[in-house]
C-alpha positions in Angstrom: -22.2 -43.1 18.3 -19.3 -42.1 20.8 -16.9 -42.0 17.9 -19.2 -39.9 15.6 -19.8 -37.3 18.7 -15.8 -37.2 19.1 -15.3 -36.6 15.4 -17.9 -33.6 15.6 -16.2 -32.2 18.7 -12.8 -32.5 17.2 -14.1 -30.6 14.0 -15.3 -27.8 16.5 -12.1 -27.6 18.3 -10.5 -27.5 15.0 -12.5 -24.8 13.9 -11.6 -22.6 17.0 -7.7 -23.7 16.2 -8.5 -22.2 12.9 -9.7 -18.8 14.2 -6.5 -18.5 16.3 -4.1 -19.9 13.7 -5.3 -18.7 10.7 -3.7 -19.7 7.3 -1.3 -22.6 9.0 -2.4 -25.2 7.1 -2.4 -23.3 3.8 1.3 -22.6 4.2 2.1 -26.3 5.0 1.1 -26.7 1.0 2.7 -23.8 -0.1 6.1 -25.5 -1.1 4.3 -28.3 -2.8 4.7 -26.9 -6.9 2.4 -30.1 -7.8 -0.5 -29.0 -5.7 -0.1 -25.4 -6.4 -3.6 -23.9 -7.0 -5.2 -27.3 -7.3 -7.2 -27.1 -3.9 -7.5 -23.4 -3.9 -8.9 -23.2 -0.2 -10.2 -26.7 0.0 -7.6 -27.7 2.6 -8.3 -24.8 4.6 -8.6 -25.3 8.4 -12.3 -23.9 8.5 -13.5 -26.4 5.6 -11.9 -29.5 7.3 -13.4 -28.2 10.3 -16.9 -27.7 8.9 -16.4 -31.3 7.2 -15.4 -33.0 10.4 -18.0 -31.5 12.7 -20.8 -32.3 10.2 -19.5 -35.8 9.3 -19.5 -36.5 13.3 -22.9 -34.9 14.2 -24.3 -36.0 11.0 -23.5 -39.5 11.8 -24.5 -39.3 15.4 -27.8 -38.3 14.6 -28.4 -41.0 11.9 -27.2 -43.4 14.1 -29.0 -42.1 17.5 -32.6 -41.6 15.8 -32.5 -44.8 13.2 -31.9 -48.6 13.5 -29.9 -48.2 10.1 -26.5 -49.1 11.5 -23.1 -47.3 11.2 -22.5 -47.9 7.4 -25.8 -45.9 6.7 -24.9 -43.6 9.3 -21.2 -43.1 8.1 -22.4 -42.4 4.5 -25.0 -39.7 5.7 -22.1 -38.3 7.7 -19.9 -38.2 4.7 -22.6 -36.6 2.6 -23.5 -33.8 5.4 -19.6 -33.3 5.9 -19.0 -32.6 2.3 -21.9 -30.3 1.9 -20.8 -28.3 5.1 -17.0 -28.2 3.7 -18.4 -27.0 0.5 -20.5 -24.2 1.8 -17.7 -23.2 4.1 -15.2 -23.1 1.1 -17.7 -20.9 -1.1 -18.6 -18.6 1.7 -15.0 -18.1 2.5 -14.1 -17.5 -1.3 -17.0 -14.8 -1.4 -15.4 -13.1 1.6 -12.1 -13.0 0.2 -13.3 -11.4 -3.0 -14.9 -8.8 -1.0 -12.7 -5.8 -1.7 -12.6 -2.1 -0.6 -12.2 0.9 -2.7 -8.5 2.2 -3.5 -7.2 4.2 -0.7 -7.0 7.9 -1.8 -3.6 9.1 -2.3 -1.8 12.5 -3.2 -1.8 11.8 -6.6 -6.1 11.8 -6.6 -5.7 15.6 -5.7 -4.7 16.7 -9.3 -7.7 18.5 -10.6 -9.3 19.2 -7.2 -10.0 22.6 -5.8 -9.1 24.2 -2.7 -8.7 27.2 -0.7 -5.6 29.0 0.4 -5.2 29.1 4.1 -1.5 30.6 4.2 -0.5 33.1 1.3 1.5 31.6 -1.4 4.5 33.7 -2.2 6.2 33.8 -5.8 9.4 32.2 -4.7 8.2 29.7 -1.6 5.6 27.8 0.1 1.9 28.3 1.5 -0.7 26.2 2.5 -4.0 25.4 0.9 -6.9 23.2 2.1 -7.9 20.5 0.1 -10.2 17.5 0.3 -8.8 14.2 0.1 -11.2 11.1 0.2 -13.8 13.6 1.9 -11.9 14.6 4.5 -10.5 18.2 4.8 -6.4 18.4 4.9 -3.9 20.9 4.7 -1.1 20.8 2.1 2.1 23.0 1.6 1.8 24.7 -1.7 3.8 26.6 -4.2 2.6 28.5 -7.2 4.1 30.1 -10.2 2.5 33.4 -9.1 1.9 34.9 -5.5 -1.5 33.8 -4.5 -3.5 35.3 -1.7 -5.2 34.2 1.4 -8.8 32.7 0.9 -8.2 32.5 -3.1 -9.9 29.5 -4.6 -7.1 27.3 -6.5 -6.9 24.2 -8.7 -4.1 21.4 -8.1 -1.9 21.2 -11.1 0.8 18.8 -9.6 1.4 16.6 -6.7 5.1 17.2 -5.7 5.3 15.2 -2.6 3.1 13.4 0.0 2.6 16.8 1.7 2.8 19.5 -1.0 1.3 20.3 -4.2 1.6 22.8 -7.2 -1.5 25.1 -7.7 -2.7 27.9 -9.8 -5.7 30.2 -8.7 -9.1 29.5 -10.4 -10.0 32.0 -12.9 -13.7 32.7 -13.4 
């Protein structure tokens, strides 16, 4: 029973190490082209740690609570370890698939409306207040014609990350 408990504790220690050294074991197998994509996360530290800890503790529980012996305890530990490893693998794959939405950029501004906060001269730049990702942001703006302070404008083009080309809204 001491061996099973030692294996279970080693699995817990490996799990803690997997939190600290995330991705190390996966990096060891990156150079092996024959194994590329076959295991797809099955040889990750959390999966191996889950298998080892459930194998050890499951075997210790069966050995300590029944009179079946070492072989049935080992079989029960392997079954519990495979189940824990598989659940850990599926859970980590589900977490890795969780994606956030695209980060808004200046190209998302085209077609949006805003307000002139510094008048735009015919040959230079003024400033407009636009909303990017729900947040108000000030951009340098130029227009083919002069635009007065407070005028509502449409963004025609993104010139750079901080400047846009606008035209007044005609109603």
